[in-house]
N, C-alpha and C positions, 0 to 999 in steps of 0.2 A: 267707368267712363261708357261702357257699351249695355248697361242695363233698360233697354229700348224703351219696354212696357211703362218702366215705372217715369221714365224721362217724359212719354205722352201724357201721362196721367198728370204728370208736374205741369204739363204746359197747358194744360184747359182747367186743370183742378185747383191749385193754390188759391186762396181767395184773398187775393193783394189786388193793389190798383195804384195805376199811375196817374196823378194830376187829373182827376176825374173823368178817367175810361170806366167802361162800363163793369160793374160788379160782376165776377164769375164763380162766386161762391155756390149760385145753383148748379152750376156744374160739376158738383164733386162726385166721387165715384160714389155708386151706392153699396159696395160689398164691405166697405171700411170707412171709419171716420176719418176724416183727414187730420182734425186736430188732434186725434190719439196719434195716430202715425207720424205726424211731426213733433211729436214729442218724446219720439225714441229714437235710439241711434241711427236704426235703420230711415229712420224717417229724413233725418239729419243729412245723412249721407245721401239720400234722394236730391234733397234739396241743392247739397254742393256739388251735384251733378248738373242740376237743373241750372243753376248760376251760371255756369260755362256758356248755356244755349244763346244767349242773345249775340254774343261775339260773333256768329255766325250770318247775321245780318251787314256785317263789318268787312269780314275776311273771307271774299271769295264768293259771296251772293251780291255783288254788282252797287251796293249802296256805299261801301267803302272806296270801293274802285272809282267810281263817276265822281268822288268828292275829292281825290287824292291826285287821280291818276291825269284826266284832260284839264286843259285849262291852266297848263304849266308850259315849262319850257320842255318837255321831253313829249308831250304827246297833245296833238288836237281830239276832236272827235271825228269819227267817220260817220257811220250810221246810227239810225235808231232814233227815239224821241227825247231822247236826253241832252241835247246838243247844249243846252241851256247852261250847263255846269262847264263847259267849254267857252261860252260864247260871252259870258258876264251881261247878258243882255237884260231888256225889262221881264222877258220870262222867268226869271230867277225872282222874281216877288213872289211870295209865299202862295204856297196852293197845295190844296190836299190831293192831288191827284199823281204827285210823283212819288208815291209811296217806296220806291227803290233808292230815294235820295237821302233829303233832309228829314223826314217824316219818317221814313221806316228806320233809322238809327236813332231819332229822337223817341220814337216809342218801346222798341225793343232794349235802350241802353236804359232807359228808365223802369222798363221791367227786371233789367239785369241789376241796375242799383237794388230794387225792393228786395228780389231774391237772395242779396247778398244781406241785407239787414234783416230779413227772415231768419236766414243763420243765426247772426249774431243776439238776435233778439230771442231764442228759443234753447240754444245750445247748452246754455247753463242749466237749464232746467229738466234737459230732456235725459230722460232714462238711459242707463246703459251705456253712455258714452264714457270712453276712458280718457284720461288725463291728456293721454299722447294725441288722443283724434281730436279733444277740444282744443288743443295747441295748434295742431296742423290744419283744422278746419275752418276757425277762427281767423288763422293768418289767410289762408285763402279765401274766405270771404272780405278780408281788409284788402287785398292787393285786388281782387277784381273790382271791387267798388269803387277804391281809387281808380283804377285803370279804367273805368267804364267814364268815370269823373273828368279823365286825363283827356281823353278824346273828346268828350261834349265841350268841352272849357274850349278847347285850340279852334273847335269850328264854330260854336255860339257865342262864346265869351260867357259872361255870368248866367247861370240858369238856376234853377230851384235846387237846392240843397236839403237833402234830407238824411240823416242818420237813422232813421226809426223806421220799422215796418208800418207800412200802410194797408190796412185791412177795409174794405168798405170804399166807398166814394169819398174822394175829399175834392172840394169844389176851390179853394183857395191855393195858389201857389205864389212864389215870392222871388224875384231874381236875386239870388246874392252876387255880392262882386267876385271877379276873378280873384283877386287875392283870398278871401275867405275860401275859395274852393280850392285852389292851391295849398293852401293850409291843410286842408283836408287831406288831400291827396299827398303831399309829403308825409303827412303822420300813419296814413293807410299803410305807405310802403316802406317805412321805415319800420312799422310793427312787423309786417311782413318779412323782411330781410332780418329780424333780431328770432323770428318765430317758424319759416319755412324751413323744410329739411332740402339739402342740396340735390338730393336724390328722389323722387316722388315715388308714390306707388303705381301708377298708372302715367304713361305718356301723356302729355298734353295738361297736366295739372301744373299748377303755379309752383315753381322753385324759389330757393333764395336768390341764384342768379338770375332769374327773370325779374324778381323785385329790385335786384340792383341795377338792374338794366333800365327799367321805366324809371326809376328814381333817377339815375344818371341823365336819360332824355328830359326829365322834367328839370333837371338843374340847368342844362344848356338852354330850356325855354327860361328860365328864372335867371337865368346868369350867374350862377354859382359854379364858377370854372372849376375850383380846386376840388370840391366835393362830387363832381360829375367825374373829372379826370382819377379820381382816387377809387369810385364806385367802379368806372370799367376795369381798371386796371387789377380791380380784386376779382374781377369775374376771369379775365386772360389769365391771372396768377392762380386761380383757385384748382387748376388742373380738372376740371369737369369737364372742358372742352377745347377743340382744336381746331384750326384753320383744316378742311381738307385739302388735300395736295392740290385737286384740280376743280376749278370751279365749276366746271359743268358735272361734276358730281355732287353739286350741294342741290341740285334739282333732278336729281334722279329720280323718276315717277318707282321704280323697284327698289331705291333705300331712300325711304322718309324718315328715318329715325337713326341719325347718324351725330356724330360727336359735334359737329358745328352748330346745331340748333339748340336754342336756349328754351324756346317756347315756340310749339306751335298748336294753331287749332285744328284739332283731329277731326278729321269726316270720318264716313262709315259707309256700307252698302246696303243700309237697311233702307227701303224704299217706304217704310211707314214712317220715319224720322223725316225724309225728304227735305234734306240739309245737303242739297248738292253744290259744288265749287265749280262755278263757271267761269275762272280767269281764263283760262284756254280758249275758249267759245269765244269770250270779249275782246281778246288781244288778235285773235286771227282773223284773216281775210276772208271774203266770201268764197271759198274756194268751191262751193259746190255750184256757184253760176259758170263753170268751164265746163262743157261738154265733156265729159269721161270722166270727171272728176266727182266724187261723193264726199261727204262729211265721215268721218271716222271715230272712232273710240277715244284715240289717242289724241286727235286735235280739236275734237268737239265739233259743234255745227257751225262755227263760224258767222257769228253776228256781228264782226267787223265794229267793234265800237271806236277803238282807240288806234290813230294815224299818226306813226312818230313824228316827230318835226325834223326838218332838215340839219336844224342844228344839232338835235339827237345824234344823228347820223355822223354829220359830217365835221362838228367839232368835237362832240362829247368821245366818240368812240373813235374818229378819226378814219374817213376813207381814203385817205391820200399816203401812199409809202413814203412818199417823199418830203410828208410835212417837218420831219426831224422830231416829231413828239410820240404820243401815244398813237397807237392804231390798229388795224383789223390783225395784222401780219405779227405784229408784238405782242398782241394783248388778247388772250382767248375768250374773254368775255363777250365781245360781239356775236361771234358764232355760234356760241353757244348760249346765247339768247335768241337771235333772231332766225327767221327760216323764210330762206331766198328761194326755195324750188318746191314744187309742188308736182306730184306725179300722176298720172293716168291710175285711175283704181276702178273704175265703174265698167265692167264687162260690156254690161248691156248697152252703154251708150257712146261708145268709142267710136272717136270721129273715123272718119277713112285714113288707112296709113299708118296707124300708130297699135301699140300692144301696151298691155298692163305694165307697169312698170316704167314707161316711156315719159318722159321729161315732159309736163303738161304748161307748166306757167314758170319764168325764170324771171327774177327782177334783182338782179346783182345791183350793190350799191355801191362798190368800189369805185373810185374817179373815172378810171378809164372808160368804164360804160356809160357813164353820165357825159362824156365827151363825143361818145358816137353822134353822127349827123343822123336827121329823119330817116335819111334812106338807109345807114347803116343798120341803126336799128331794127327797120322792119324787115332788111335782108337778113338779119341775124335770126330772128324770130322765122321767115321762112325757111333757112337751110336748116333749122333745128326742128322743124316742125311743131313747133311749140309758141305760145304767146311770150313775146320777150317785152319788158317794161324797164324803162329809166326811172329814174324817180319824177321827172317831167311827166310821164305818162301815167302815175299812179291815179286812181279814182278812189272815190270813198269805199268801195267794195274791193278795190285788187290793189294790193302793195305789200311790201315787205312787212313783216309781221315780228313784232316779239313773241314769239308762240312755242320757240323751243325750250324755253325757260319755266314754262306753265303746262307742258303737256302731261296727261295722264299716262296712267299704265292701260295697258290695251284690256282694260273690261267697259262691263256697259257705262254709257257715257257720262261724266260728271261724277261719278263716285268713285271714291279711293284715293282722292288725292287730298292731303292734307295743306295747310297754309301756315308758312313759316312767319311766325310774327316778331320773332327774334333771332338773330343769328351770330356768330362771334365776330365775323367779319366788321358788321356795323358796330361791334361793340370796340373793335379798335381805330374805326372813324369816330366814335362819338369819343375816345381819348385824344386822338389827333385833335379834332375840334377844340377840347375844354384846354389840353394843352398849349396850343396857339394862341388862344383866346387868354390864356394867364401868361404868356410870355414866354413860354417855354419852348421854343421853337424846334431846338434839337432835338428834344424825347418825341415831340408832334410830327415832324418828319419820321420818325423810325416808326412809330406805329401806324401811319399812311402808308410807307414803303413795305411794310409786312403785307398788308393786302394788296397792293399792286404787284410785289414778287410773286405772288402765289396765283396771279394771272397771267404771268410770263409764257411766250407760246414757244415750244422746245427749239431749241437752235438760235431763238431769237434773245435780244437784249432789251428789256423794258425799260426807258428812262425812267431815273428814280428823282424823286421831288427833294429840293435841297431845303434848308430852314430858309434860305432868305427868300426863295419863292413861294413859300406859302403865304395864302390868304384866303379868306372865306369862299372866294369865286373859286379858287383849287378844290376847296374841301367841297362844296357842292359837286364840282365836275366830277370827283372821285366816288362821292356818294351816288353820281346818276349812274356810273359806268357799274356800279358794285350793284346798285339797290334800284335799278332804273323798273317800274312797274310793281312794286312792292308795297303799294299804297302807303308811301310815305311823301312824295314828292311836295305836294301843295302845302302840308306840314312844315316840312325843310325849309321853303323858299319864304313861308310867313315869320316862320323862326328866326332867319336870318336877315329878315328884312329886305329880302329879294325879290317875292312874288311879284309887284307891280313892274319893276326894271325889267326882268327878266321876262315875265309874258308879252310886254310890248316890244320887247325887241325879237324875240323868236318865236310868238304864237300868233300868227298873222289874223286868225279870226277874232281871237280874243283882244287882241289890241288895242281896236277902236273904243272898246266898252269899259274894259276894267278901271277901276276906281277906287279909292281909299276905303269906302266902306265893304268893300268886296273884301278886305280882310276877315271879318265876319259871314257867317251864313246869314240868311233870313230865319226865325222863328217860325216853327209850321203855324199857319193860321190856325188851324184846328186846335192849339194849345191855346191862343189868345181868345177863342171864340166862346170855349167851355170853361174857362176861369173867370169866377164870378168877379174877384176883383180886379183891378188894373194887372195885366202883363204887360211890359212895355216890349215893341218891336226891335229889332236892332236898327242902329241908324242907317237910312239910304232905301231902307225899304216900303 
């Protein structure tokens, strides 16, 4: 996974094209024939590395975040030029300027699809490929092709479907139906389940359980509850993974390859590859706007993209100790995810009367602090010689941030952090949802409660759910506590038919504008303009 030179060559050199993009064949390296290289085992191996690369656009590099985090019941948008994804305004009409949004994943995922098709087209005739390699690499390519389409169809509906390698320029593209694409996705995942190993040669490459997890989520979308539950339970019972004892340990930046992870997109520190992870930066408030505080490598440069909704804090995580349900005190997941305090760390710019390590900003969200009067809140900040903010005082730059969850190891900013795409806690919640929808409520409650119990605070008793209490809202609430910010929420709300309802109820900026047609994203205008035949736009745009 770390053959950087060859990956870089592949990124600029493989003669592929997606739906009318510029032909790159003239950029092939001069010291070796690409066609000869990609007809060997070494060349196919390089292709299998390259076919993972487009995932980076979606996971940790902003595009996947802005399409799934804001515009939901969990987060609204704070600062930056991409608030359109939260607001569902007329600005969402297709544009070529939003390269980190729909156009970014559109271009990159079709590039990824073509790379997988390149492996599948070339592997049988490549010299030196062993039968074991052929089986594993073919299964990886099928898994990734299915996964790229799995994401695309959720956002865009029916898109161009191609199962063959594209070499040169193609100017025609045709939208397949969603059903046609889901058939390919299911078939690819089934093939991957049958042929991928349980344990891979390198961390980050697809495994049998990754394919099971992906297919289980696909079956949730398609309403195949029984098979979704069976696949999830197969993963849980496989013995390859376990829930870590402490929720906070799942996101320990110094231990990223642990037993709860089913599949991660792996980052590296090689600046030539330039695949940095920006999640901490995007979730963090702008701490560097406070005198005496500067950005650091652990929490990033703080571009302040995603502002938590009051619903996420007050209702999902529970900021009232007397509410009789889940709250900050009996559930560890809030404090393991959110950062409420920042400290002075910029000695050259310290304000008078403070020292390095003193509190600079404090934004507790517990109910008792929200009930302080304006005068009491101002006095608290003066007494402590720091900025004190209740939730009513939040700005688009300064607010309690879900950044503990995504913090980096203390190395050069943005590098060295993997992005967890699949982990066992979600597998339990997939099983719970599928079993509930299949009418097996007792079993469903057991799987949900296994995740909830792991989050129980020491010395506290977390309330467990009963079969009678189970419904899709409770499933969504538990997914939020466990998975908030993990590039899933918009798709979860769409899948469960709750997107419009919950956005209108809990996201003030988005509520006035969101409509039925926003269940699909707009097709990038560049795709429509460069296609010689008619490539229809999604309704409403």
